[in-house]
C-alpha positions as CSV (number, residue, x, y, z in Angstrom):
1,M,292.3,223.0,17.9
2,G,291.2,224.1,14.7
3,L,294.0,221.8,12.3
4,I,291.4,218.9,13.9
5,L,287.7,220.3,13.1
6,I,289.2,220.2,9.5
7,N,290.9,217.4,9.0
8,K,287.9,215.9,10.6
9,L,285.8,218.0,7.9
10,L,287.8,216.0,5.4
11,I,287.1,212.9,6.2
12,F,284.0,213.2,6.9
13,L,283.9,214.7,3.4
14,V,285.7,211.4,2.0
15,W,282.6,209.3,4.0
16,I,280.2,211.2,1.9
17,S,282.2,210.4,-1.0
18,I,282.6,206.7,-0.9
19,F,279.0,206.3,-0.2
20,N,277.5,208.4,-3.3
21,I,279.5,206.5,-5.6
22,V,278.2,203.5,-4.1
23,K,274.4,204.9,-4.1
24,E,275.1,205.9,-7.5
25,L,277.1,201.9,-8.5
26,I,274.0,200.0,-7.2
27,L,271.5,202.5,-8.8
28,F,273.0,201.6,-11.7
29,L,273.6,198.0,-11.2
30,V,269.9,197.3,-10.4
31,N,269.4,199.1,-13.3
32,L,271.3,196.3,-14.8
33,L,270.7,193.3,-13.9
34,V,267.2,193.4,-12.3
35,T,265.1,194.8,-14.7
36,E,264.0,192.5,-16.7
37,Q,264.1,196.1,-19.7
38,P,267.1,197.7,-18.9
39,E,266.6,201.2,-18.9
40,P,269.6,203.8,-21.0
41,W,271.5,205.1,-17.7
42,K,270.3,208.8,-17.2
43,I,272.1,210.8,-14.7
44,S,270.6,214.4,-13.6
45,D,273.1,217.0,-14.1
46,K,273.9,218.2,-10.1
47,R,273.9,213.7,-9.5
48,G,276.6,213.9,-12.3
49,L,278.2,216.9,-11.1
50,L,278.0,215.5,-7.5
51,L,279.0,212.0,-8.7
52,A,282.6,213.5,-10.6
53,F,282.9,215.6,-7.3
54,A,282.7,212.3,-5.3
55,V,285.6,211.1,-8.0
56,S,287.5,213.4,-7.4
57,Y,288.3,213.9,-4.3
58,I,289.0,210.7,-3.2
59,M,291.1,209.7,-6.2
60,L,292.9,213.8,-4.7
61,S,292.6,211.7,-1.0
62,L,294.4,208.5,-2.1
63,F,297.2,210.4,-3.9
64,N,297.7,213.7,-1.5
65,G,296.0,212.2,2.1
66,V,293.5,213.4,4.3
67,T,294.9,215.5,6.3
68,I,296.4,218.6,6.3
């Protein structure tokens, strides 16, 4: 029972990480392609840290798998 719950939590974290990466990618592309005068891409410390954790978690999941 406990391992099933932990496994579901890990899969949920993978999806949250994927959505975070997609959100940041969309914001970057909108700034680059849609606006007439693109501004330098500024990311706050909190968003940068979350993006770094998301990328590292996705890479770790790809190499090791999501299961326990």
